[in-house]
C-alpha positions as CSV (number, residue, x, y, z in Angstrom):
1,M,-79.7,-1.9,130.2
2,P,-79.1,0.9,132.7
3,L,-77.7,0.0,136.1
4,A,-80.9,1.1,137.9
5,G,-83.0,-1.1,135.6
6,R,-80.9,-4.2,136.2
7,M,-81.1,-3.7,139.9
8,A,-84.8,-3.3,139.9
9,D,-85.2,-6.5,137.9
10,N,-83.1,-8.4,140.4
11,V,-85.3,-7.1,143.2
12,R,-88.4,-8.3,141.4
13,G,-86.9,-11.7,140.8
14,E,-86.2,-12.2,144.5
15,A,-89.6,-11.0,145.5
16,D,-91.2,-13.5,143.2
17,G,-89.5,-16.5,144.8
18,P,-91.5,-19.5,146.5
19,S,-92.7,-19.2,150.1
20,D,-93.6,-22.0,152.6
21,I,-95.4,-19.8,155.1
22,S,-98.8,-21.4,154.2
23,A,-97.8,-24.5,156.4
24,C,-97.1,-22.5,159.5
25,G,-99.4,-21.7,162.3
26,E,-101.0,-18.3,162.8
27,D,-98.2,-17.0,165.2
28,V,-95.5,-18.3,163.0
29,L,-97.3,-16.8,160.0
30,A,-97.5,-13.4,161.6
31,E,-93.8,-13.5,162.7
32,M,-92.8,-14.5,159.2
33,T,-94.9,-11.8,157.6
34,E,-93.3,-9.1,159.8
35,N,-89.8,-10.5,159.0
36,N,-90.7,-10.4,155.3
37,K,-91.7,-6.7,155.5
38,R,-88.5,-5.8,157.2
39,Q,-86.5,-7.8,154.7
40,N,-88.3,-6.1,151.7
41,L,-87.8,-2.6,153.3
42,K,-84.1,-3.4,153.7
43,K,-83.9,-4.5,150.1
44,K,-85.8,-1.4,148.9
45,N,-83.4,1.0,150.8
46,S,-80.5,-0.9,149.4
47,I,-81.9,-0.5,145.9
48,I,-82.4,3.3,146.5
49,K,-78.9,3.6,147.8
50,S,-77.5,1.7,144.8
51,V,-79.6,3.9,142.4
52,R,-78.3,7.1,144.0
53,E,-74.7,5.9,143.6
54,S,-75.3,4.9,140.1
55,F,-77.1,8.2,139.3
56,R,-74.2,10.2,140.7
57,L,-71.7,8.2,138.6
58,S,-73.7,8.5,135.4
59,L,-74.4,12.2,136.0
60,A,-70.7,12.9,136.4
61,L,-70.0,11.0,133.2
62,K,-72.9,12.8,131.4
63,N,-71.5,16.2,132.4
64,K,-68.0,15.3,131.3
65,E,-69.3,14.0,127.9
66,S,-71.4,17.1,127.5
67,N,-68.5,19.4,128.1
68,N,-66.3,17.5,125.7
69,K,-68.9,17.7,123.0
70,I,-69.2,21.5,123.5
71,E,-65.5,21.9,123.4
72,K,-65.2,19.8,120.2
73,T,-68.1,21.7,118.6
74,N,-66.5,25.1,119.4
75,T,-63.2,23.8,118.0
76,R,-64.8,22.7,114.7
77,N,-66.7,26.0,114.4
78,D,-63.5,27.9,115.1
79,H,-61.8,26.0,112.2
80,G,-64.7,26.9,109.8
81,N,-66.8,23.7,110.1
82,S,-70.5,23.9,109.2
83,S,-72.8,25.0,112.0
84,D,-75.0,22.0,111.2
85,D,-72.5,19.8,113.1
86,L,-73.5,21.6,116.3
87,V,-75.1,19.4,119.0
88,Q,-78.3,21.4,119.8
89,S,-80.7,21.0,122.7
90,P,-84.3,20.3,121.8
91,A,-86.1,23.6,121.0
92,S,-89.1,25.0,122.8
93,P,-92.4,24.3,121.0
94,K,-93.0,28.0,121.0
95,E,-89.7,29.6,120.2
96,Q,-86.3,28.1,119.1
97,L,-83.1,29.5,120.5
98,T,-80.8,31.0,118.0
99,K,-77.5,29.5,117.3
100,Q,-75.8,32.4,118.9
101,E,-77.8,31.8,122.1
102,S,-76.8,28.1,122.1
103,K,-73.2,29.2,122.0
104,S,-73.5,32.0,124.5
105,Y,-75.4,30.0,127.2
106,I,-74.0,26.7,128.6
107,L,-75.6,25.0,131.6
108,T,-73.1,24.5,134.4
109,E,-72.6,20.8,135.4
110,I,-75.5,19.4,137.4
111,L,-74.4,18.6,140.9
112,P,-74.1,14.9,141.8
113,V,-75.3,15.5,145.3
114,P,-77.9,18.3,145.8
115,L,-77.9,20.6,148.8
116,S,-80.6,20.2,151.4
117,V,-84.1,21.6,150.7
118,M,-83.6,24.3,153.2
119,E,-80.2,25.3,151.7
120,I,-81.7,25.4,148.2
121,N,-84.6,27.4,149.4
122,N,-82.2,29.9,151.0
123,L,-80.4,30.2,147.7
124,I,-83.7,31.1,146.1
125,K,-84.5,33.7,148.8
126,N,-81.1,35.3,148.4
127,N,-81.4,35.5,144.6
128,I,-78.6,33.0,143.9
129,L,-80.8,31.5,141.3
130,G,-78.3,29.7,139.1
131,E,-76.9,27.6,141.9
132,A,-80.4,27.0,143.3
133,Y,-81.6,25.8,139.9
134,L,-78.7,23.4,139.5
135,N,-79.5,21.8,142.9
136,I,-83.1,21.6,141.9
137,L,-82.2,19.8,138.7
138,S,-80.0,17.4,140.6
139,L,-82.8,16.7,143.1
140,R,-85.3,16.2,140.3
141,E,-83.2,13.7,138.5
142,E,-82.4,11.8,141.6
143,V,-86.1,11.5,142.4
144,Q,-86.8,10.5,138.8
145,C,-84.2,7.7,139.0
146,E,-85.6,6.4,142.2
147,Q,-89.1,6.5,140.8
148,D,-88.0,4.6,137.7
149,A,-86.4,1.9,139.9
150,L,-89.4,1.4,142.1
151,K,-92.4,2.0,140.0
152,K,-92.5,-1.6,138.5
153,D,-92.1,-3.2,141.9
154,E,-94.2,-1.2,144.3
155,K,-97.8,0.0,144.2
156,A,-96.9,2.8,146.5
157,F,-93.6,4.7,146.9
158,P,-91.9,4.8,150.3
159,L,-92.7,7.8,152.5
160,E,-89.1,9.2,152.1
161,L,-89.5,9.3,148.3
162,L,-93.0,10.9,148.5
163,N,-91.6,13.6,150.8
164,K,-88.7,14.2,148.4
165,E,-91.2,14.6,145.6
166,K,-93.1,17.2,147.7
167,D,-89.8,19.0,148.3
168,V,-89.1,19.1,144.6
169,H,-92.5,20.5,143.9
170,L,-92.1,23.1,146.7
171,L,-88.7,24.2,145.4
172,N,-90.1,24.4,141.9
173,N,-92.9,26.7,143.1
174,N,-90.6,28.8,145.1
175,L,-88.2,29.2,142.2
176,R,-91.1,30.1,139.9
177,D,-92.4,32.6,142.4
178,K,-89.0,34.2,142.7
179,L,-88.6,34.4,138.9
180,T,-92.1,35.9,138.7
181,E,-91.2,38.5,141.4
182,I,-88.0,39.5,139.6
183,V,-89.7,39.8,136.2
184,H,-92.6,41.6,137.8
185,Q,-90.3,44.1,139.4
186,S,-88.4,44.6,136.2
187,S,-91.7,45.5,134.5
188,S,-92.8,48.0,137.0
189,Q,-89.3,49.2,137.7
190,P,-87.1,48.5,134.6
191,S,-84.0,49.8,136.4
192,C,-83.5,46.6,138.3
193,N,-80.6,44.1,138.7
194,K,-79.8,43.0,135.1
195,E,-77.8,40.0,136.3
196,L,-80.9,38.5,137.9
197,L,-82.8,38.8,134.5
198,V,-79.9,37.0,132.8
199,Q,-80.3,34.2,135.3
200,V,-84.1,34.2,134.7
201,A,-83.6,33.9,131.0
202,N,-81.1,31.1,131.4
203,I,-83.4,29.1,133.6
204,I,-86.4,29.6,131.2
205,Q,-84.2,28.5,128.2
206,E,-83.1,25.4,130.1
207,E,-86.6,24.5,131.0
208,E,-87.7,24.8,127.4
209,K,-84.9,22.5,126.4
210,R,-86.1,20.0,128.9
211,E,-89.7,20.1,127.8
212,G,-91.0,16.5,127.9
213,D,-89.0,15.6,131.0
214,A,-90.8,14.5,134.1
215,E,-91.7,17.0,136.7
216,Q,-91.4,19.9,134.2
217,M,-92.1,23.2,135.8
218,G,-94.8,24.4,133.4
219,V,-94.7,26.6,130.4
220,W,-92.2,29.0,131.7
221,R,-92.4,31.5,128.8
222,D,-96.1,31.9,129.8
223,V,-95.1,32.4,133.4
224,W,-92.6,35.0,132.3
225,R,-95.2,36.8,130.2
226,A,-97.7,36.7,133.1
227,A,-95.1,38.3,135.4
228,I,-94.6,41.1,132.9
229,E,-98.3,41.6,132.6
230,R,-98.7,41.8,136.3
231,G,-96.0,44.4,136.5
232,V,-97.5,46.5,133.7
233,K,-100.9,46.3,135.3
234,E,-99.4,47.5,138.6
235,T,-97.7,50.4,136.7
236,L,-101.0,51.6,135.1
237,N,-103.0,51.2,138.2
238,K,-100.6,53.5,140.0
239,I,-101.5,56.4,137.6
240,H,-103.6,58.9,139.5
241,L,-107.2,59.0,138.6
242,D,-109.4,62.0,139.8
243,S,-113.1,61.7,140.2
244,Y,-115.5,63.7,138.1
245,E,-116.3,65.9,141.1
246,E,-112.6,66.6,141.6
247,N,-111.8,67.4,138.0
248,I,-114.3,67.8,135.2
249,S,-111.6,66.6,132.7
250,W,-110.6,63.7,134.8
251,L,-110.6,61.1,132.1
252,A,-108.7,63.2,129.5
253,V,-106.1,64.0,132.0
254,H,-105.8,60.4,133.1
255,L,-105.5,59.0,129.6
256,G,-102.8,61.6,128.9
257,Q,-100.9,60.3,131.8
258,V,-101.4,56.7,130.6
259,G,-99.9,57.6,127.2
260,K,-97.0,59.3,128.9
261,V,-96.3,56.3,131.2
262,I,-96.5,53.8,128.2
263,V,-93.8,55.7,126.3
264,E,-91.6,56.1,129.4
265,Q,-91.9,52.4,130.2
266,L,-91.2,51.2,126.7
267,E,-88.2,53.5,126.4
268,K,-86.8,51.9,129.5
269,V,-87.5,48.4,128.2
270,K,-85.8,49.3,124.9
271,A,-82.7,50.8,126.7
272,E,-82.4,48.6,129.8
273,L,-84.2,45.3,129.5
274,T,-83.7,44.0,126.0
275,S,-80.0,43.5,126.5
276,S,-80.7,41.2,129.5
277,Y,-82.5,38.6,127.3
278,P,-81.6,36.5,124.3
279,P,-83.1,37.7,121.0
280,S,-85.6,34.8,120.9
281,F,-87.5,36.4,123.8
282,N,-88.5,39.3,121.6
283,V,-88.6,41.4,124.8
284,F,-89.6,44.7,123.2
285,E,-92.4,43.2,121.1
286,T,-93.6,41.2,124.1
287,Y,-93.8,44.3,126.2
288,V,-95.7,46.1,123.5
289,S,-98.2,43.3,123.0
290,I,-98.7,43.1,126.8
291,F,-99.2,46.9,127.0
292,H,-101.9,46.5,124.3
293,K,-103.6,43.8,126.4
294,V,-103.3,45.6,129.8
295,V,-104.4,49.0,128.3
296,G,-107.4,47.3,126.8
297,E,-108.4,45.9,130.2
298,H,-107.7,49.3,131.8
299,L,-110.0,51.0,129.4
300,K,-112.7,48.5,130.1
301,G,-112.5,49.4,133.8
302,L,-112.6,53.1,132.9
303,L,-115.7,52.7,130.7
304,G,-117.7,51.7,133.8
305,K,-117.0,55.1,135.3
306,V,-117.9,57.2,132.2
307,T,-121.3,59.0,132.1
308,E,-120.6,62.2,130.2
309,L,-120.4,62.6,126.4
310,K,-117.0,64.4,126.6
311,D,-115.6,61.4,128.4
312,Y,-116.9,58.9,125.9
313,H,-115.3,61.1,123.3
314,A,-112.0,61.2,125.2
315,L,-112.0,57.4,125.4
316,L,-112.7,57.0,121.7
317,D,-110.1,59.7,120.8
318,F,-107.5,57.9,122.9
319,I,-108.2,54.5,121.2
320,L,-108.7,55.7,117.6
321,N,-106.4,58.6,117.3
322,H,-103.8,59.1,120.1
323,Y,-102.7,55.5,120.9
324,H,-101.0,54.8,117.5
325,S,-99.9,58.4,116.9
326,E,-96.5,59.9,117.5
327,K,-97.8,60.8,121.0
328,I,-97.6,57.2,122.2
329,M,-96.8,54.2,120.1
330,G,-95.6,56.2,117.2
331,S,-93.1,58.1,119.3
332,N,-89.8,58.6,117.7
333,S,-88.1,57.3,120.8
334,L,-89.6,53.9,120.2
335,Q,-88.6,53.6,116.5
336,P,-87.5,51.6,114.6
337,E,-88.0,48.7,116.9
338,L,-91.8,49.3,117.1
339,K,-93.1,48.1,113.7
340,E,-96.1,49.7,112.1
341,E,-98.4,46.7,112.5
342,L,-97.7,46.7,116.3
343,K,-98.8,50.3,116.9
344,T,-102.5,49.9,116.8
345,L,-104.5,49.0,119.9
346,K,-106.5,45.9,119.0
347,L,-109.7,45.7,121.0
348,D,-112.6,43.4,120.8
349,E,-115.1,44.7,118.3
350,D,-117.8,44.2,120.8
351,F,-116.0,46.5,123.3
352,L,-115.4,49.2,120.7
353,D,-119.1,49.0,119.6
354,Q,-120.1,49.2,123.2
355,I,-118.3,52.5,123.6
356,K,-119.7,53.8,120.3
357,N,-123.2,52.8,121.3
358,A,-122.9,54.4,124.7
359,Y,-121.5,57.5,123.0
360,C,-124.5,57.8,120.7
361,N,-127.0,57.1,123.5
362,R,-125.4,59.8,125.6
363,L,-125.3,62.1,122.6
364,Q,-129.1,61.8,122.0
365,A,-129.8,62.6,125.6
366,D,-127.5,65.6,125.5
367,V,-129.0,66.8,122.2
368,R,-132.5,66.7,123.7
369,S,-131.3,68.5,126.8
370,S,-129.4,71.1,124.9
371,L,-132.4,71.8,122.6
372,D,-134.6,72.3,125.7
373,N,-131.9,74.7,127.1
374,I,-132.1,76.6,123.8
375,I,-135.8,77.2,124.3
376,K,-135.1,78.4,127.9
377,L,-132.4,80.7,126.6
378,E,-134.9,82.1,124.0
379,H,-137.3,82.7,126.8
380,D,-134.8,84.5,129.0
381,E,-133.3,86.6,126.2
382,M,-136.5,87.4,124.2
383,W,-139.8,86.5,125.7
384,K,-139.4,87.3,129.3
385,D,-138.7,91.0,128.8
386,N,-140.7,91.3,125.5
387,N,-137.5,92.3,123.6
388,K,-137.9,93.2,120.0
389,P,-136.3,90.8,117.6
390,Q,-133.1,91.7,115.8
391,I,-133.1,92.7,112.2
392,N,-130.4,91.2,110.0
393,E,-130.4,92.1,106.3
394,E,-133.9,93.5,106.6
395,L,-135.2,90.3,108.2
396,Y,-136.4,89.6,111.7
397,L,-134.1,87.0,113.1
398,S,-133.5,85.1,116.3
399,H,-130.2,83.4,117.1
400,I,-132.2,80.2,117.9
401,H,-131.4,78.5,114.5
402,M,-127.8,79.4,114.8
403,D,-127.6,78.0,118.3
404,I,-129.1,74.7,117.0
405,L,-126.8,74.6,113.9
406,M,-123.7,75.3,115.9
407,Y,-124.5,72.7,118.5
408,I,-125.4,70.0,115.9
409,S,-122.5,70.7,113.6
410,G,-120.1,70.8,116.6
411,R,-121.2,67.3,117.6
412,I,-120.9,66.0,114.0
413,Q,-117.5,67.6,113.5
414,A,-116.2,66.1,116.7
415,S,-117.3,62.6,115.7
416,S,-115.8,63.0,112.3
417,L,-112.4,63.3,113.9
418,L,-112.9,59.8,115.5
419,D,-114.5,57.6,112.9
420,V,-116.3,58.0,109.5
421,K,-119.0,55.5,110.4
422,L,-119.4,57.1,113.8
423,E,-119.8,60.5,112.2
424,H,-122.7,59.1,110.1
425,R,-124.4,57.6,113.2
426,V,-124.0,60.9,115.1
427,M,-125.4,62.9,112.2
428,C,-128.5,60.7,112.0
429,C,-128.9,60.7,115.8
430,C,-128.8,64.5,116.0
431,L,-131.3,64.9,113.1
432,H,-133.5,62.3,114.7
433,E,-133.6,64.1,118.0
434,L,-133.9,67.5,116.2
435,K,-137.1,66.1,114.5
436,E,-138.9,66.4,117.9
437,F,-137.8,69.9,118.5
438,P,-140.3,71.9,116.4
439,K,-143.2,70.5,118.3
440,R,-141.6,71.2,121.7
441,F,-140.8,74.7,120.6
442,E,-144.3,75.3,119.3
443,S,-145.8,74.1,122.6
444,A,-143.6,76.5,124.6
445,F,-144.0,79.4,122.3
446,V,-147.8,79.1,122.1
447,Q,-148.1,78.8,125.8
448,W,-146.0,82.0,126.3
449,N,-147.6,84.2,123.7
450,K,-151.0,83.8,125.2
451,T,-149.8,86.3,127.7
452,L,-148.4,88.8,125.1
453,L,-150.7,91.8,124.9
454,D,-148.8,93.8,122.3
455,P,-150.3,92.7,118.9
456,S,-147.5,94.3,116.9
457,L,-144.8,92.5,118.9
458,W,-146.9,89.3,118.7
459,A,-146.7,89.5,114.9
460,E,-143.0,90.3,114.9
461,Y,-142.2,87.2,117.0
462,H,-144.1,85.0,114.6
463,I,-142.3,86.5,111.6
464,T,-139.0,86.0,113.4
465,Y,-139.5,82.3,113.9
466,I,-140.9,81.8,110.4
467,N,-137.6,83.2,109.2
468,S,-135.3,81.4,111.7
469,F,-136.8,78.0,111.1
470,S,-136.8,78.5,107.4
471,D,-133.0,79.2,107.6
472,L,-132.6,76.1,109.8
473,K,-134.4,74.0,107.1
474,E,-132.0,75.4,104.4
475,Q,-128.9,74.6,106.5
476,I,-130.1,71.1,107.3
477,E,-130.3,70.3,103.6
478,S,-126.5,69.8,103.6
479,Y,-127.0,66.5,105.5
480,R,-129.6,65.1,103.1
481,Q,-127.1,63.0,101.1
482,K,-125.9,61.1,104.1
483,C,-129.1,61.0,106.1
484,P,-132.0,61.4,103.6
485,S,-134.7,59.8,105.7
486,Q,-133.9,61.9,108.8
487,V,-133.7,65.2,106.8
488,E,-137.0,64.4,105.1
489,Q,-138.8,63.8,108.4
490,L,-137.2,67.0,109.9
491,D,-138.4,69.0,106.9
492,K,-141.9,67.9,107.5
493,E,-141.8,69.0,111.1
494,I,-140.2,72.3,110.3
495,N,-142.7,72.9,107.5
496,G,-145.5,72.1,110.0
497,L,-144.1,74.6,112.5
498,V,-143.7,77.4,109.8
499,K,-147.2,76.7,108.5
500,M,-148.6,77.0,112.0
501,L,-146.8,80.3,112.6
502,S,-148.0,81.7,109.3
503,Q,-151.5,80.6,109.9
504,A,-151.5,81.9,113.4
505,L,-150.3,85.3,112.1
506,L,-153.0,85.3,109.4
507,D,-155.7,84.3,111.9
508,H,-154.5,87.0,114.2
509,F,-154.9,89.6,111.4
510,K,-158.3,88.2,110.5
511,N,-159.5,88.4,114.0
512,D,-158.2,91.9,114.3
513,T,-159.8,93.2,111.1
514,K,-163.0,91.3,110.8
515,P,-165.0,93.7,113.0
516,L,-163.8,96.5,110.8
517,L,-164.6,94.7,107.6
518,K,-168.1,94.0,108.8
519,M,-168.7,97.7,109.0
520,M,-168.2,98.1,105.3
521,M,-171.3,98.6,103.0
522,T,-173.4,99.9,105.8
523,K,-175.1,103.2,106.5
524,K,-172.3,104.3,108.8
525,W,-169.7,103.3,106.2
526,L,-171.4,105.5,103.7
527,S,-171.1,108.5,105.9
528,S,-167.8,107.8,107.7
529,D,-164.3,106.6,106.8
530,E,-163.3,105.8,110.3
531,D,-163.6,102.0,110.1
532,F,-161.9,101.9,106.7
533,Q,-159.1,104.0,107.9
534,Q,-158.6,101.7,110.9
535,L,-158.6,98.8,108.4
536,H,-156.1,100.6,106.2
537,K,-153.8,101.2,109.2
538,R,-153.8,97.5,110.2
539,I,-153.0,96.4,106.7
540,E,-150.3,99.0,106.4
541,T,-148.7,97.9,109.7
542,L,-148.8,94.3,108.5
543,S,-147.2,95.4,105.3
544,Q,-144.3,97.0,107.1
545,Q,-143.9,93.8,109.2
546,C,-144.0,91.6,106.1
547,K,-141.0,93.5,104.7
548,H,-139.0,91.7,107.4
549,M,-140.3,88.2,106.5
550,S,-138.3,85.7,104.5
551,P,-138.9,85.9,100.7
552,H,-139.7,82.2,100.7
553,H,-142.8,82.8,102.8
554,V,-143.9,86.4,102.4
555,Q,-145.4,85.9,99.0
556,E,-147.7,83.1,100.2
557,F,-148.6,84.9,103.3
558,V,-149.4,88.2,101.5
559,S,-151.5,86.3,99.1
560,G,-153.5,84.9,101.9
561,V,-154.0,88.4,103.4
562,H,-154.9,89.8,100.1
563,Y,-157.5,87.2,99.4
564,F,-159.0,87.5,102.8
565,V,-159.4,91.3,102.6
566,V,-160.9,91.2,99.2
567,K,-163.3,88.4,100.0
568,E,-164.5,90.0,103.3
569,Y,-164.8,93.5,101.7
570,I,-166.8,92.3,98.8
571,S,-168.9,89.8,100.8
572,Q,-170.4,92.8,102.7
573,L,-172.3,93.6,99.5
574,M,-173.9,90.1,99.7
575,K,-175.5,90.5,103.1
576,N,-178.4,92.9,102.3
577,N,-177.3,95.1,105.3
578,Y,-178.0,98.3,103.4
579,S,-179.8,99.4,100.2
580,C,-178.9,102.7,98.6
581,K,-181.8,105.0,97.9
582,N,-182.2,108.4,96.3
583,R,-179.0,108.2,94.2
584,K,-176.9,107.2,97.2
585,N,-175.6,104.5,95.0
586,E,-173.4,107.0,93.3
587,N,-171.8,108.0,96.6
588,A,-171.4,104.4,97.4
589,A,-169.8,103.6,94.1
590,A,-167.4,106.6,94.5
591,K,-166.4,105.4,97.9
592,I,-165.8,101.9,96.8
593,E,-163.7,103.2,93.9
594,V,-161.5,105.3,96.3
595,Q,-161.2,102.6,98.9
596,W,-160.5,99.9,96.4
597,G,-157.8,102.0,94.9
598,E,-156.2,102.4,98.3
599,L,-156.4,98.6,98.9
600,H,-155.0,98.0,95.5
601,E,-152.0,100.2,96.2
602,L,-151.4,98.6,99.6
603,F,-151.2,95.1,98.2
604,Q,-149.1,96.2,95.3
605,E,-146.6,97.5,97.8
606,M,-146.8,94.2,99.5
607,N,-145.9,92.5,96.2
608,S,-149.0,90.4,96.1
609,V,-149.2,88.1,93.1
610,Q,-152.9,87.7,93.4
611,H,-153.4,90.0,90.4
612,W,-156.7,88.3,89.5
613,L,-158.3,90.0,92.6
614,Y,-157.7,93.5,91.5
615,P,-160.6,93.9,88.9
616,V,-163.5,92.7,91.1
617,G,-163.8,96.0,92.9
618,E,-163.8,97.9,89.7
619,H,-166.5,95.7,88.2
620,L,-168.8,95.9,91.1
621,Q,-168.4,99.7,91.7
622,K,-169.5,100.2,88.1
623,I,-172.6,98.1,88.5
624,I,-173.4,100.0,91.7
625,G,-172.8,103.4,90.2
626,E,-174.3,103.1,86.7
627,R,-177.9,103.7,85.7
628,K,-180.1,100.6,85.8
629,S,-180.4,100.4,82.1
630,E,-176.6,100.3,81.7
631,I,-175.9,97.7,84.3
632,K,-176.3,94.7,82.0
633,N,-173.5,96.1,79.8
634,Y,-171.0,95.6,82.7
635,L,-171.8,92.0,83.4
636,Q,-169.7,90.4,80.6
637,P,-166.3,91.5,82.0
638,L,-167.4,90.4,85.5
639,V,-168.4,86.9,84.3
640,D,-165.2,86.6,82.2
641,D,-163.0,87.4,85.2
642,Y,-165.0,85.6,87.8
643,P,-166.9,82.6,86.4
644,D,-168.2,81.7,89.9
645,F,-170.2,84.9,90.0
646,R,-173.9,83.8,90.1
647,Q,-177.4,85.3,90.1
648,K,-177.6,85.2,93.9
649,H,-174.5,87.4,94.0
650,L,-175.9,89.7,91.4
651,S,-179.2,89.9,93.2
652,A,-177.4,90.9,96.4
653,V,-175.4,93.6,94.6
654,L,-178.6,94.9,93.0
655,Y,-180.2,95.1,96.4
656,F,-177.3,97.2,97.7
657,R,-177.6,99.3,94.5
658,G,-181.2,99.9,95.3
659,V,-182.7,97.8,92.5
660,T,-184.9,95.6,94.7
661,R,-187.7,94.8,92.2
662,G,-189.1,95.6,88.9
663,R,-188.7,94.7,85.2
664,Q,-185.2,96.1,84.9
665,R,-184.0,93.9,87.7
666,Q,-185.5,90.9,86.0
667,M,-183.8,91.8,82.7
668,I,-180.4,92.2,84.4
669,L,-180.7,88.9,86.1
670,Q,-181.8,87.3,82.8
671,T,-178.8,88.8,81.0
672,L,-176.5,87.2,83.6
673,S,-178.3,83.9,83.1
674,D,-177.7,84.0,79.4
675,L,-174.1,85.0,79.8
676,K,-173.5,82.1,82.2
677,Q,-175.0,79.6,79.8
678,N,-172.9,80.8,76.9
679,A,-169.7,81.4,78.9
680,R,-166.7,79.2,77.8
681,N,-165.3,79.2,81.4
682,A,-168.6,78.7,83.1
683,G,-167.3,75.7,85.0
684,S,-163.9,77.0,85.7
685,T,-162.7,77.0,89.3
686,Q,-159.2,78.3,88.7
687,H,-160.0,81.5,90.6
688,A,-162.8,80.9,93.1
689,L,-163.9,84.0,94.9
690,F,-167.7,84.2,95.0
691,N,-168.0,80.5,95.7
692,E,-166.6,81.4,99.1
693,M,-169.3,84.0,99.7
694,E,-172.7,83.5,101.2
695,A,-175.3,85.7,99.5
696,A,-178.5,86.8,101.2
697,V,-181.6,86.2,99.1
698,N,-184.6,88.5,99.2
699,T,-187.5,86.3,98.2
700,D,-189.9,89.2,97.7
701,C,-188.0,90.4,94.7
702,L,-187.8,86.9,93.1
703,V,-191.5,86.5,92.4
704,N,-192.2,85.1,89.0
705,M,-188.4,84.7,88.4
706,P,-186.9,81.4,87.1
707,C,-184.6,79.8,89.7
708,Y,-181.0,80.3,88.6
709,F,-179.5,80.4,92.1
710,H,-177.3,77.5,92.0
């Protein structure tokens, strides 16, 4: 049994002896109690003194035995003995010391008598850490022995021992703070006193060997890492950071400086600090991992300051592209120590998603704002001064669709350099926001063109935007494979806008020409070509404008114009506005033939595909110009080409011809009735022309006629 243990048992034996104080009086009892306390205190101090002497003797013996073992071990190793015979200290639960480290570092003998607390503290302040640590170890073991000797006998330790425990705790904290300060300074200023770092490493190793001993000073490797982390944080926080108002590229500039500082600091660690620590400290890898952590925290702080799209992009570009590249962690100066798996900045997925979400949200707002600015630009460059549109490859064009495509493709291209999944999100975001643009453009354009007085320029603008948005639709098709839903929705919106523009152009033409068409088949018309010439001029002007319309839309538009002109021209025959008398029908037929020929020629030049409309004028002018007896011979071709031609229409034509009553009229109408009943295509609606015409009915001329007007 150890000396301290035997002495403690003797004390307990004496303390447990019999006492006769119960028979004494109260005064005697009090006096005896006080004497007993003094006696016990005297015994306790005697025990502590004996323990201290015993501790010093045993410590000297331990140091001597330890040195002898080390000498023998080194001798055996020098003679080729197996390294398994080495007496090794217990390894840290986190990292074992290498055999080379065990040989290179030997703890100096623990002092039998420690210095005073003030002297030890001064050693710490003056960076004499090795000597200070030995004195702390001596004081710690002395306190431990005294505690072991007394803990079985006393419920409370004497005040002297308690104060000594506080002193040990204070010295431990002071030493830890000093070690933290040294490591922290070495992190922010690697060119520090290397000898101090060697002492720090030795103390940490010794503490790890002693893990499990009483009054251990904590997980010192963690303290060391925390000190490094604090120094790295301080280094990064010193990097200058402009505000957005001071420098529009504040974040890109700052991140560039961060990357530069990281490389510089790791170069110094590699060149200056790694040699101050044993290999088990993995100094370089530790610094790299701490830089990863601190940079991640630094980026989180920066994210709170970011509001602009370009800064979100700069942040993502730094994380996803630059950090692991040759510009920072992949720098040649850090190789080969920096392994490939250590180069990537590992951030929480939630944080990276937070940046990407913020990037996409900001992008949507920017796209919306930029599209509105494109409308403003169109107003300033085109509408405000009534500038004529440009002609490119014979087509009216505005740069609006190119502005949109360049902006959208630019955003998508920029995101593709960051992340494939982000590129897809950005593409869908842009298309989703672009879906709302056609309606906003329509609203602005319609509001403006209400004030446009030049009908020719009005038409040119409509054709321009029909072409431009058709081109936009074609270009957007390239995104259909990746964003089919968004492209489909955008297609519908663009189609709606183009249809609106086309219909507005057609309605504008209708409103412009209807008054002229209403003058056809009248007494004035028969004697003057003025109204028709005006009509011809309007159609010719539109024909020239249509030459600058996109081929994808011009055919449909021209077909609408062709149908409208034919229907309105022919429908004037159905209104009973005029009836030819005294052979004026021949003049009317001749005029219709000439005018119809001119219209035919115009629409052929416009490449109308409504070929089925061409014969109707020829059929009707023959009915109007022929003798009454011959009219029925021209009905068959008319019915064949236009199955929807009915008796009410023929009745109106006959009225214009001047056949308002009589037997021949009845025979002509009956002939049509028979033809309609026998016609194979009587119910055909493939080409409906006359169904769209209202025919005036003269009831006076229908007396005794069967009702076929249906």
